[in-house]
C-alpha positions in Angstrom: 37.2 -26.6 -9.8 40.6 -28.1 -9.9 42.2 -30.1 -7.0 44.5 -27.2 -6.2 41.6 -24.8 -6.0 39.8 -27.3 -3.7 42.8 -27.5 -1.4 42.9 -23.6 -1.2 39.3 -23.4 -0.4 39.6 -26.1 2.3 42.7 -24.4 3.8 40.9 -21.0 3.9 37.8 -22.6 5.5 40.0 -24.3 8.1 41.9 -21.1 8.9 38.6 -19.2 9.4 37.3 -21.9 11.7 40.5 -21.7 13.7 40.3 -18.0 14.0 36.6 -18.2 15.0 37.4 -20.9 17.7 40.3 -18.8 19.1 37.9 -15.9 19.3 35.1 -17.8 21.0 37.5 -19.5 23.5 40.3 -17.0 24.1 43.4 -17.6 26.3 45.6 -19.6 24.0 45.8 -22.6 21.8 45.4 -25.1 24.6 42.2 -23.6 25.9 40.8 -23.5 22.4 41.7 -27.0 21.2 43.1 -29.2 23.9 40.9 -32.2 25.2 41.9 -31.2 28.7 39.7 -28.1 28.5 36.9 -29.7 26.5 34.4 -29.9 29.4 35.1 -26.1 30.1 34.5 -25.2 26.5 31.3 -27.3 26.5 30.0 -25.6 29.7 30.6 -22.2 28.1 29.1 -23.2 24.7 26.1 -24.7 26.5 25.4 -21.5 28.6 25.7 -19.4 25.5 23.2 -21.6 23.5 20.7 -21.5 26.4 20.9 -17.7 26.7 20.6 -17.4 22.9 17.5 -19.7 22.8 15.7 -17.8 25.5 16.7 -14.5 23.9 15.5 -15.6 20.5 12.1 -16.8 21.8 11.7 -13.4 23.6 12.5 -11.6 20.4 10.1 -13.7 18.4 7.2 -13.0 20.7 8.0 -9.3 20.8 8.4 -9.2 17.0 5.0 -10.9 16.6 3.3 -8.3 19.0 5.1 -5.4 17.2 3.9 -6.8 13.8 0.3 -6.9 15.1 0.6 -3.2 16.2 2.0 -2.1 12.9 -0.7 -4.0 11.1 -3.4 -2.3 13.2 -1.8 1.1 12.5 -1.7 0.3 8.7 -5.3 -0.7 8.7 -6.3 2.4 10.5 -4.4 4.7 8.1 -5.7 2.7 5.0 -9.3 3.2 6.3 -8.8 6.9 6.7 -7.1 7.2 3.3 -10.0 5.3 1.6 -12.6 7.6 3.2 -10.6 10.7 2.4 -10.3 9.6 -1.2 -14.0 8.9 -1.4 -14.9 12.4 -0.2 -12.5 13.9 -2.7 -14.1 11.9 -5.5 -17.6 13.0 -4.4 -16.5 16.6 -4.3 -14.7 16.5 -7.6 -15.9 13.4 -9.6 -14.0 14.6 -12.8 -15.3 13.5 -16.1 -16.0 9.8 -15.2 -16.0 6.9 -17.5 -16.6 7.4 -21.3 -20.1 6.5 -22.3 -19.9 7.2 -26.1 -19.3 9.7 -28.8 -20.6 11.0 -32.1 -18.9 13.6 -34.3 -17.5 16.4 -32.2 -19.2 15.3 -29.0 -17.8 12.8 -26.5 -20.1 11.8 -23.7 -18.7 10.9 -20.2 -20.4 10.1 -17.0 -20.3 13.7 -15.7 -19.4 15.9 -18.6 -19.8 16.3 -22.4 -16.6 17.1 -24.2 -16.6 19.2 -27.3 -13.7 18.5 -29.6 -14.3 21.0 -32.4 -12.7 24.4 -32.6 -9.3 25.5 -31.3 -9.4 23.2 -28.3 -11.3 20.7 -26.4 -13.8 22.0 -23.8 -16.2 20.4 -21.5 -19.9 21.0 -20.6 -21.2 19.8 -17.3 -24.1 17.5 -17.6 -25.9 18.9 -14.5 -28.8 21.0 -15.7 -27.9 20.5 -19.3 -30.6 20.5 -22.0 -30.0 18.5 -25.1 -32.3 18.8 -28.1 -32.2 17.1 -31.6 -33.1 19.2 -34.6 -33.3 17.6 -38.1 -32.1 19.7 -41.0 -31.9 19.4 -44.8 -28.1 19.5 -44.9 -27.1 19.1 -41.3 -28.8 17.4 -38.3 -28.1 19.3 -35.1 -27.9 18.7 -31.4 -28.5 21.9 -29.4 -26.9 21.9 -26.0 -28.0 24.5 -23.4 -26.0 24.4 -20.3 -26.9 25.5 -16.8 -25.9 29.1 -17.4 -28.0 29.4 -20.6 -25.2 29.3 -23.1 -26.0 27.3 -26.2 -23.7 25.1 -28.3 -24.8 23.6 -31.7 -23.2 20.3 -32.8 -23.6 19.8 -36.6 -23.9 16.4 -38.3 -24.0 16.6 -42.1 -25.9 14.0 -43.9 -26.0 15.5 -47.5 -23.3 17.0 -49.8 -20.3 17.0 -47.3 -17.9 19.9 -47.7 -15.1 17.5 -48.5 -14.9 14.0 -49.8 -13.5 12.6 -46.6 -16.1 14.3 -44.4 -18.3 11.9 -42.4 -22.0 11.6 -43.1 -24.3 10.9 -40.1 -27.5 9.0 -40.2 -30.5 10.7 -38.5 -31.3 7.7 -36.3 -27.7 7.7 -35.0 -27.9 11.4 -34.1 -31.3 10.9 -32.5 -30.0 8.0 -30.4 -27.0 9.9 -29.3 -29.2 12.8 -28.2 -31.2 10.3 -26.1 -28.0 9.0 -24.6 -27.1 12.5 -23.6 -30.5 13.1 -22.1 -30.3 10.0 -20.1 -26.8 10.8 -18.9 -28.1 14.3 -17.8 -30.9 12.6 -15.8 -28.4 10.4 -14.1 -26.1 13.3 -13.3 -29.0 15.4 -11.9 -30.0 12.5 -9.7 -26.3 12.1 -8.6 -26.0 15.8 -7.8 -29.2 15.6 -5.8 -27.9 12.8 -3.6 -24.4 14.3 -3.4 -24.8 16.5 -0.2 -26.2 13.6 1.7 -23.4 11.2 0.4 -20.6 13.7 1.4 -22.1 14.2 4.8 -22.3 10.5 5.4 -18.7 10.0 4.2 -17.5 12.8 6.4 -19.3 11.4 9.4 -17.8 7.9 8.6 -14.3 9.6 8.5 -14.7 11.2 11.9 -15.8 7.9 13.4 -12.9 6.1 11.8 -10.4 8.7 13.1 -11.8 8.3 16.6 -11.8 4.5 16.5 -8.3 3.6 17.7 -9.4 0.5 19.7 -7.5 -2.0 17.5 -4.3 0.0 17.8 -4.7 0.5 21.6 -5.3 -3.3 22.1 -2.2 -4.1 20.0 -0.1 -1.6 21.9 -1.3 -3.1 25.2 -0.3 -6.5 24.0 3.2 -5.3 23.0 3.6 -3.7 26.4 2.6 -6.9 28.2 4.9 -9.0 26.0 7.9 -6.7 26.7 7.2 -6.7 30.5 6.8 -10.5 30.5 10.1 -10.9 28.7 11.8 -8.6 31.1 10.5 -10.6 34.1 10.9 -14.0 32.5 12.5 -16.3 35.2 13.9 -18.6 32.4 15.6 -15.6 30.7 17.1 -14.4 34.1 18.3 -17.9 34.9 19.9 -18.3 31.4 21.6 -15.0 31.7 22.8 -15.9 35.1 24.2 -19.1 34.0 26.0 -17.4 31.1 27.5 -14.9 33.4 28.8 -17.7 35.7 30.2 -19.5 32.6 32.0 -16.3 31.4 33.4 -15.7 34.8 34.6 -19.3 35.2 36.4 -19.0 31.8 38.0 -15.7 32.8 39.2 -17.3 36.1 40.6 -20.2 34.1 42.3 -18.4 31.3 42.6 -14.8 32.5 40.6 -13.7 29.4 37.1 -12.5 29.2 35.3 -14.5 26.4 32.6 -12.9 24.1 29.0 -13.8 24.9 
């Protein structure tokens, strides 16, 4: 920055300071700058500072109490939301995590996806029967769902139809069948426990909704802080001193200064 620019900045800053001082100490140049009225300006500035300090401390204590109330409200709402989400997951667990796949079948925690045909479809694991059947050309996994419908997944191991068609080892198909059977057993166990888990989660949700103690305590603290601030003798004294200083300045200059 050049010397001229520095001068411009200083002049602007000085001008702003002069305007601010004239605003804070109205009535004319003498009242704002003359040494004759320095003690009057100091009295007004001191009263202002005391009132600001007391007001700031009151605002800080109220802000802290209000933050505690909002924190308690947030914790309450977060707890309800977590329980509601848990109930939703129990009622509709979806597919769950992927456990494995072989050929056209992809095994998830709660469903078996069939990817062959015109589109992907899912078979629920609850009540599903999976059976391995060896064959001369294709090994097969027969899947019988809870409604009795059967799906056959084929795994060629000789003379594939095309050169790029995958061949499957018998052991791999047997192992995947076992994986499906184990996932079915887990799903059946999960479904058997589900009504009790849902009931427990719903009971926990009702208890959480009724438990507003933390919010009520925080609200009571905020009420007490606000009442204490309104009745604070230091604040009343500081406000009174400021009113006196403002009135003294008005009597001196004929102008009412800002607080």
